[in-house]
N, C-alpha and C positions, 0 to 999 in steps of 0.2 A: 558560760564558765565550766558547768558539768561537762558540756560536749568536749572541750578543749581538754579537760582532765581525763575524760574517757579515751580520747584519742591518744593523748601522751602515754597513757597506762597501756594503750593497746601496742604502741610503738615500742615501748619499753620491754613487753613481753616478746614482741617479735626479735628484739635484740638480743634478749636472753637466750631464746631459742635457738637463734643462729650461733651465738657463742658457745652454747653446749654442743651444738652440731659439729662445729669446727673441732672442739676438744675430743669427741668421739672419733671423729675422722682421723684426727693426728694420734691418737691412741691406738686405733687399729694399725695405722700405719708403722708405728713403734714396735708394735707386737709381729706385725708381718716380717719387718725387717730384722729384728733382734730375738724375740722370743724364741722363733723356730731355729735358731742357731745353736740352741742346747736341747740336747735329747737326753733325758735322764729319769731312770738308769738306762745305760745302753742295752739293748736287746741281746748282745753277745758277752758271756762272760768267760773268765779264764777257766779252764777245765778243772784244774785242781780246786777251786773253790767247791764244786759240785761232786768231785769223786774222792776227796780227801777220806781216807780209811780212819777207822778208830785207833789204829796203831800210830799213824801220823799224828793224829790230834793228841794222843798220849805222848808221844815223844815231842812234841812242842811243849806240852805242861812240864816234863822233866827238863828240858832245855832251861826253862823259867826257873825250876827248883835249882838247877846247878848254879847259874848266874847269881839268882838272889843269895845263895848260901855264899859263894865266892866273895861278893860283893859286901854281905853283911859282915864279913871277918875283915874287911879292909883290904882285900888283896887287889892288887892295882890291874888294870886291864892289859898292860904291857907284860905282865907276868903270865898270862894265858896264851898258850899255843894250841892250835889244832894240828897236831901230829899226824892224824889221819882221818879222812873222811872217805869212806868206802861204800859205793852204792850197792845194795842188796836187793835182791828179788827171790822171794820164797812164798810159795802156797798163795801165787797170784797176788803178792803185795810188794810194792816198792817203798824203800826207805833208805837213809844213809846212816850208816854205822858211823858214830863219832868217837874220836880218842882226842881227849884234851889232856895236854901236860901243863903242869901249873908249878911255878917256882915259888915257893915259901921261905922265909927267913925264921920262922918260929917253929919249932917242933911241936909245940902244942896246938897249933892250928889244926894238924892231922885229927887228933881225937875231936876236937871241937867240930871240924868240918864233917866228920862222918856223923857225929850226933844231930848236927842241923840238917842234914840231907836225908838221914834216916826219918827223922820226925816228918819232913815235907813229903818224902815219896810214900809214906806210911797213910798220909791223907789221900793220896791218889788212888788208892784201892790194892787189892791182894795180887793184882795182875802186873804190878811194878815191884820188881825184886832188886834190892840193893845187896851186895855181896862184896866182903872184902876178899881179894885175890892174894894180896901180899902186904906185909907190914913189916918195915925195918927201921933202922936208926935213921936212914936219909930218903927213904922211899915207901910210899904207901899207894896201892893200886885198887881201886874199887871199879866193880863191873855193875852194869844195870841191864836187866832183861824185862821187856814188855810182851805180854801175852806170849812168853816163853821164847821170844826173839831177841838176840843180843844187839842192843842198840847203842849203848854207850860204855866208854872206859875212861876213867879218871886217875890220871897218874900225878902224885905230888912228890917234887923232888924237894929236899930241905936244901937250898942253895939261895944266895942273896939275889934278888931281883936284878942287881946292875951286872950279874953275871950272863944275863942274857945278851948275846951278841947282836948288834944290829949292822945291817949292810950298808955299804956306803949310799946305795940308792934307796930312796924311799919305796915302800910298796905301792903299787900302782892299782888304783880301783876305777872300774867304768859301771856306768848305770845306764839301764835301757828301760824304757816306758813302753809297755806293749799297749795295744788296744786303741790306739790314737785315731780319732776320725768321728766321734760322735759329739764332741763339745769343744767349740774352739777356745773359750776362755782358759779352761784347764791347760790345754796344749799351750798356749801362750805362756801360762805362768810357770811351766816347767822350762820352757824356752828362756825366761827370764831368770832362772838361778844363777848365782855366782859360779857354780860348778857346770862342768859340760855333762849334758844328758842327752843321750841318743834317743829320739822318738820314732817308735815301730808302728807304722801306719798301714791300717787295714785298707785294702784296695777298693771295697765296695762300701764303705760306710759313708753316710751323707755329706760330710764335709771333710773327706779326706784330701780332695783336690785343692781346696782353699788352704787347709792347714799345711799341706805339702809344699806350696807356693811360699807360704810364710816362712817355712823352715830353711828352704833354699835362699830366701831374701836375707834371713838372719844368719847365715852361714853355719846353721847346726847340722849334725850329722843325723842321717835319716835311713831307716831300715823299711824294707818291705815285710809286712806282718802277714805272712802266707798261711791261709786257713787249710788245715788238713784233718782228715777223719780221726775224731777220737774213738776210745774204747767207750761203748755205752751209747753209741749213736743209734736211734736218733735222739733218745731222751736227753743226751748231751750233744747238743747242737753248735757246730762250728760256725755258723752262717751261710750265707749265700756263696756260690761258687767255690765251694772248699774242694780240695782235691782229695778223692775217694779212691780206695783200693781196688774198686771194679773196674776203674778207668783205664784205658789202653794208654800206651807210650805217646801217641800223637795226640790225645786229647789231654793228657797231663802238661806235656811240653807247651801247647798252645795256650794253655789256661795261665801258665808261668809266665809265657812271653807276654800275653795281654796284661797282667797284673803288673809286670814290671814298666810297661810303656804307660800304664794310668799313672805312676809317679815317677815323673822325671827327676833326676836329682839323687835317687837312693845310691847309697854305697853299700850295701849288704842286704840279707834276707835273714829273718828267723822265723820260726813256724808258730802258728797260733793253734793251741790245742794240738792235734796230731799225735796222741800217745798210741794209736794202732797204726797210723800211716808210717810214722817214723820208725818203727820196728821191722819195716819191709825193706830188705836191701835193694832189690831191683827196682821199686817204686822211687826209692829216695836217689838211686842213680838217676833215674830219668829226670827227677827235678834238677838234681845238681848239674846234669849235663847241660842242661839249658842255662842255669845260673852261670855257669863257666863262661859260655859264650859271650855274656854280657860283662864279665870281668868284676863280677861282685863277689864279696867275702860271704861266708856263712856262719851264723850262730846257733848253735844246737841248743834249742831251748828246754832240752830235757824235761819233758812232760812224762816220761817213763824212763826207767833205769835200763830198759832193754833197748833203748834207742840205738840207732846205727848211723844216725845223720853226721855225726863228727868224723866218725871213722870212714864212711863213703867219700865225705869232703876231701880228707887228708889223701886217701887213696887216688883221688883223681886231681890232686895238685891244687885245691883250691883253698885260699887262706881261710883257717876257721878257728873257732874258739868254742866253749861251752859254758853254758850258765852255771855260775857257783850255787845260787839259791834265789828264790823268790823272796822278795822282803817283805811282802804286804798279803799274802793270802788270808791272814787274820788281821783285822784292822784294830784290834785292841791295841791301846798305846802300850802297855807292857811288852805284848808279843812283837810289835814293831821296833822297840828298842832293842830287844833280844837279837832279832834277826839282823839289825844293823851291827850290833856288837859281833855277831857270828860272822857277818860278811868282812868285817876288817879284821877279825881274827885269823879268817882264811888268807886274807891278803897279807898278814903280817907272816904266816907260815909259809905260804906258797911264792909270796912276791907279788901276787895280783890276784884279782877276784873281779868276777861279773855279777852284778845284782840286778835282777829284773823285777820292775814294779809296775804298776797301773795306774790310769789317770783318776786317782782318788785323792780328795783334799788332804786325808791323812797323811799318804805317801808324800804329797807335796811338803807337810809340815815337818814330817821327821827328816826330810833331806835338809830342810832349812835349818833344823835344830842341830844337824850333824855337820853343817857346811864349815863351821870354824875349825872343828877338830880334823876333817877330812883334808882342808887346805894346809893345816899345820904339820898333820903328820902322815899325810899319804899324797900320792900324786894322782889326781882325779884326772883321768884321761878319757878321749873319745874312744868307743869300744874298738874302732879299726886299729888302734894301737896295741891292742892285745890279741889280734889274730895273728897267725904265722902258718 
């Protein structure tokens, strides 16, 4: 009996070992098949993440102060208009000067708003200065300087909000998600949104080919995200096979041609990084001459306020447009909200706007949260509908 028990025990042990072995093999196969499909974080980052100046960071804080102050007084989003957004470049710094016009129906709001903004800007430090330019019965104008640079002007008009006229056509908004190619699930998630989102795919990322095929199958719009030399290279690295200023025409056009071939189904091109390259008229002409041969449109990513990409494209007769803003250079929830408000505010004023984001879960979440409002108050379109 003892021998039989020992034999039975040995058999059971062998069975357990075999089961464990099968489970280990199955786990290895799962990891090989699925886990390698996600590379996190991607080795390539958007240029502005690492080159953003103290001025830009402080501007973001002031934007938050303005929005928080307006909303705290119950001023409606529809009453806020971006009357001017002017690219500025001084002393090696890039920023956008913003003029906001706000319709208010209560004269007391002027004094209350000035008090609120003054307190909030004071907290930001002595380099942020709020100045009253004009005050009258029906108009108040405030200006803000940061590090002695003019960054904001706020105009308050005493008139009913209903006096703001609306055009017969809804403002149009388009979204581009850059840096696609490192993570399949997040790309699929953006494709699954209820609003159209254009995916801009890096030509050399590990899963770009597979993702591009899925984009075409699902009939979504796709761009080639063309890497170009940034300022600060090599500390700021655009990744492999980027277009560099020291390349000649033949090399540049060959690389553009090869990148286009890697992603069948693209409708257009925008650049990845490229703050240095996109300032060079001749080099951009080489790029855009090749793009024109393939009947593609071009979106100027505006990673520098001295970019010439849009101007060169228009000069060559290429359908083109410009980014209005990056929506997610700061993934803080408040900042994401204010950037979305800024984007739709630009769309209300200009009639259209293009927002560029990146494959972050936070970006996906903010687009989901704004989907209902976007579908109700705006026409969300593929970016190809905003080129001309």
